[in-house]
C-alpha positions, 0 to 999 in steps of 0.5 A: 546481517546487519539489523537493529545495530548488530554487525552480523552477517547472515546470508539472505537475511534482511540487512539494516536499509530494509528494516529503515525502509520498511518502517519509514515508508509504513509509518508514513502511510500509517500517518498519512491516512488521519491526515487525509481524513482531517483534509477531506473534512476541512475541504467539505466543511465539517464541524471542528469537533466532528473532524477531530473526533474522526481523525483522531479514531482514524489515528487510533485505528491505524495504531492498532492495526500497525501494532496487531500486525507487528505482534503477528510478525514478531511472534513468529506464528505466521512464519510456518510454511508446511500448512496450506493455505499457508498462514499468511494467506488468511492475514492477506485476505483479512487485510483485504476485507478490511479496505473494502469495508472502509471504501464502501463506508462513509469513511470512504466516502469522505475521503473519495469526495473530500481529497482533490483528484491530484492527491488522490493519485499522486499519493501512489508515488509512495510505491516507488520507494517501495519498489526500491526496497524490493529490489534492495532485498532481492540484491541482498538475497532475501527475495527472488527476482520475479518479485522486482522490477528485474524480473516480473514485478512493473508496479514501479511504473504505477508510481512513476505514472501517478507522480506524473499524473498527479503533479498534471492534475494539480497544476491544472487545477481544481475548476476544470473537469478532470480527464476521466478517461485517462485517470480510469486508465492510470487507475486500471493499470495500476490495479493490474500491476498491483495484482500482478506482483501479489500474485507473483508473491504468494506463488514465490512462497514456499508452498506447493504452489511455488512457481518461481526459483530463487530464494522463497518469499518468506520475509513478509510473515516477519516484523517489520516486513509484515507490513509489506503486504498488510500496510503498503499492499493495502494502502495502494489497493485503498487508493485505487478504490478511492479514485474509482469511487470518486470518478463513479461519484463525479460521472456526468457531473460538473465536478470541481477537480 
């Protein structure tokens, strides 16, 4: 494996490009959340002191989350597959519960109502580099083809459509009511494709539930690839939930965007 500056080749082991891609995408998403909180507060006229405080807490929360999940990956505690359910599944479930709690909170309301709709949609274009990373992982023998666009994972469609739809909404302007049916269609499609790849990933783990041949999906239990389910997947889920909350809140109102 070529990793962390060492030129060692190990079959089926992630190489340096996967490491760099994973870290860059995860850190970018972690930085995006406090920036989004700052922007949403500014657009809604939040007091500067309150905005600074909320943004700082958001950044600290993301730093703690990155550190906690990185610690789990580095410790090796999740990289055991003889148990049912595998130890990685409770982490995925716990991450989902955290996202649902944030979505239902005042924090989620601030982001859903304060950010422009084009940004809530367009940011999901980050799924394009995620899918490039997964394809590289397949080429290196780390995961099976079913987890990539060459197999059963079509999540790259969400990213491409998010980029196109987000740009169109931006060019359309915030003063015109959004095409809710179109945004709902994209949002539900993206959520469905996200559920699809998460299901495939679970069924690719080396457990009695395994349904696919090829390399087992174990790299997500190690650092930094644990950030794939705990940061990237959760960022995608949170984004879809925010769009849904925005559309539901603005239904029947003369929305600005």
